[in-house]
C-alpha positions as semicolon CSV with decimal commas, in nm:
position;residue;x (nm);y (nm);z (nm)
1;M;16,173;16,858;0,775
2;R;16,382;16,565;0,646
3;I;16,628;16,571;0,355
4;T;16,709;16,263;0,156
5;V;16,940;16,214;-0,144
6;T;16,879;15,893;-0,349
7;T;17,044;15,762;-0,680
8;K;16,843;15,630;-0,962
9;N;16,974;15,538;-1,304
10;G;17,311;15,697;-1,228
11;K;17,173;16,034;-1,134
12;H;17,116;16,181;-0,783
13;Y;16,807;16,331;-0,659
14;G;16,745;16,521;-0,344
15;T;16,411;16,550;-0,164
16;V;16,270;16,757;0,113
17;H;15,990;16,570;0,329
18;A;15,751;16,753;0,562
19;A;15,536;16,519;0,751
20;D;15,413;16,242;0,522
21;R;15,468;16,412;0,186
22;V;15,757;16,542;-0,035
23;V;15,738;16,917;-0,039
24;Y;16,038;16,951;-0,292
25;A;16,226;16,714;-0,534
26;T;16,545;16,832;-0,743
27;P;16,604;16,726;-1,103
28;G;16,867;16,462;-1,157
29;Y;17,235;16,570;-1,088
30;F;17,553;16,401;-1,170
31;T;17,687;16,428;-0,827
32;E;17,548;16,366;-0,481
33;G;17,695;16,696;-0,360
34;M;17,492;16,895;-0,631
35;A;17,173;16,731;-0,553
36;L;17,243;16,805;-0,165
37;A;17,339;17,165;-0,239
38;D;17,027;17,207;-0,435
39;V;16,799;17,091;-0,142
40;K;16,986;17,309;0,106
41;C;16,938;17,623;-0,109
42;W;16,575;17,545;-0,160
43;L;16,529;17,510;0,221
44;A;16,719;17,830;0,287
45;F;16,504;18,026;0,047
46;H;16,164;17,889;0,132
47;G;16,223;17,815;0,504
48;G;15,946;17,631;0,701
49;N;15,651;17,773;0,483
50;M;15,578;17,444;0,335
51;E;15,207;17,367;0,426
52;E;15,042;17,629;0,186
53;R;15,237;17,507;-0,119
54;E;15,050;17,355;-0,399
55;P;15,201;17,070;-0,627
56;R;15,332;17,180;-0,967
57;S;15,281;16,821;-1,108
58;I;15,278;16,447;-1,042
59;R;15,568;16,220;-1,113
60;F;15,533;15,851;-1,186
61;E;15,791;15,588;-1,095
62;T;16,042;15,495;-1,362
63;V;16,350;15,266;-1,411
64;K;16,622;15,256;-1,671
65;C;16,515;15,094;-2,002
66;G;16,656;14,745;-2,022
67;R;16,640;14,729;-2,410
68;C;16,865;15,033;-2,471
69;E;17,035;15,035;-2,135
70;G;16,898;15,395;-2,058
71;M;17,060;15,551;-2,375
72;G;16,750;15,597;-2,570
73;R;16,890;15,450;-2,878
74;R;16,965;15,095;-3,000
75;T;17,318;15,006;-3,123
76;D;17,303;14,640;-3,104
77;R;17,127;14,608;-3,432
78;P;17,321;14,788;-3,711
79;D;17,082;14,671;-3,983
80;W;16,782;14,812;-3,785
81;A;16,909;15,138;-3,657
82;P;16,930;15,341;-3,995
83;N;16,568;15,266;-4,082
84;H;16,443;15,378;-3,743
85;K;16,695;15,653;-3,672
86;G;16,822;15,436;-3,379
87;I;16,546;15,517;-3,140
88;C;16,447;15,259;-2,897
89;Y;16,089;15,181;-2,919
90;R;16,037;15,058;-2,576
91;C;16,137;15,383;-2,397
92;H;16,059;15,612;-2,718
93;G;16,410;15,759;-2,686
94;D;16,359;15,878;-2,311
95;G;16,586;15,601;-2,163
96;T;16,332;15,532;-1,891
97;V;16,029;15,318;-1,870
98;L;15,739;15,316;-1,595
99;T;15,762;15,059;-1,337
100;A;15,454;14,846;-1,270
101;A;15,350;15,062;-0,980
102;G;15,412;15,385;-1,186
103;Y;15,210;15,236;-1,478
104;R;14,911;15,158;-1,246
105;A;14,922;15,504;-1,086
106;Q;14,945;15,669;-1,451
107;Q;14,647;15,477;-1,564
108;A;14,447;15,562;-1,256
109;Y;14,533;15,927;-1,288
110;I;14,440;15,939;-1,661
111;A;14,100;15,763;-1,589
112;E;14,013;16,002;-1,299
113;R;14,136;16,308;-1,495
114;D;13,923;16,215;-1,805
115;A;13,629;16,130;-1,581
116;A;13,630;16,468;-1,405
117;L;13,730;16,713;-1,695
118;N;13,640;16,565;-2,041
119;T;13,356;16,739;-2,203
120;T;13,252;16,817;-2,569
121;W;13,326;17,120;-2,773
122;G;12,963;17,222;-2,767
123;E;12,939;17,226;-2,387
124;L;13,226;17,488;-2,339
125;E;13,153;17,849;-2,274
126;D;13,317;18,109;-2,502
127;G;13,672;18,192;-2,359
128;E;13,679;17,899;-2,144
129;A;14,030;17,713;-2,152
130;F;14,052;17,356;-2,276
131;W;14,305;17,089;-2,388
132;Y;14,287;16,957;-2,725
133;D;14,541;16,729;-2,912
134;G;14,813;16,815;-2,649
135;K;14,762;17,198;-2,682
136;C;14,595;17,439;-2,455
137;Y;14,331;17,684;-2,631
138;A;14,063;17,909;-2,529
139;K;13,722;17,863;-2,707
140;G;13,655;18,140;-2,960
141;Q;14,008;18,284;-2,941
142;H;14,153;18,063;-3,228
143;P;13,946;18,101;-3,549
144;W;14,139;17,832;-3,721
145;L;14,035;17,566;-3,478
146;I;13,708;17,433;-3,595
147;L;13,571;17,144;-3,408
148;F;13,241;16,953;-3,422
149;D;13,010;16,997;-3,120
150;K;13,050;16,629;-3,025
151;T;13,436;16,636;-3,023
152;T;13,576;16,546;-2,691
153;V;13,810;16,802;-2,518
154;R;13,936;16,836;-2,170
155;R;13,855;17,129;-1,964
156;H;14,172;17,323;-1,830
157;N;14,103;17,335;-1,442
158;G;14,415;17,365;-1,222
159;P;14,245;17,319;-0,880
160;V;14,062;16,998;-0,986
161;C;14,381;16,861;-1,151
162;R;14,581;16,924;-0,833
163;A;14,325;16,759;-0,609
164;I;14,342;16,460;-0,843
165;W;14,727;16,460;-0,820
166;K;14,706;16,465;-0,441
167;D;14,447;16,172;-0,450
168;I;14,652;15,952;-0,692
169;A;14,990;16,023;-0,488
170;R;14,808;15,930;-0,153
171;R;14,660;15,607;-0,294
172;Y;14,917;15,459;-0,529
173;K;15,280;15,379;-0,431
174;G;15,426;15,449;-0,787
175;A;15,331;15,818;-0,788
176;E;15,472;16,126;-0,620
177;L;15,376;16,505;-0,615
178;V;15,652;16,746;-0,754
179;Y;15,640;17,094;-0,563
């Protein structure tokens, strides 16, 4: 196993690599020592048992927003800021934007996910989990949620989603798996 610590946008990230993939990535830390300590702690706890692990999510490559300098707010236009609460509309207040490679990977993931998991409300079985409007529901469990039979929803299927994550991370440079 290989440990690396990288710096991006002023924060330090530690990663553990096993063979050709990342098995653990830390959140952003203010110091390199904190990122390294997190990685070493994770290795001590999890040992060499990496091959059975499934990814928790997928991360797309980002960089610091050039419009707000990574602050998420614009202060260069005093006449504009009060009307828009100062939020930068390029990064939507996040401070980061996708790189070109990250954007291509994200669009490929969305297309592949929607092709595999999109269905209509009428095709779902009672009790089947699905995503609608950014929230997860189970059909028949929420009487206030009334949808037309032709309404598009996305099935909630963890194994299929993880397989898509792995495929996208393997094919695209701007995506990596988070374990």
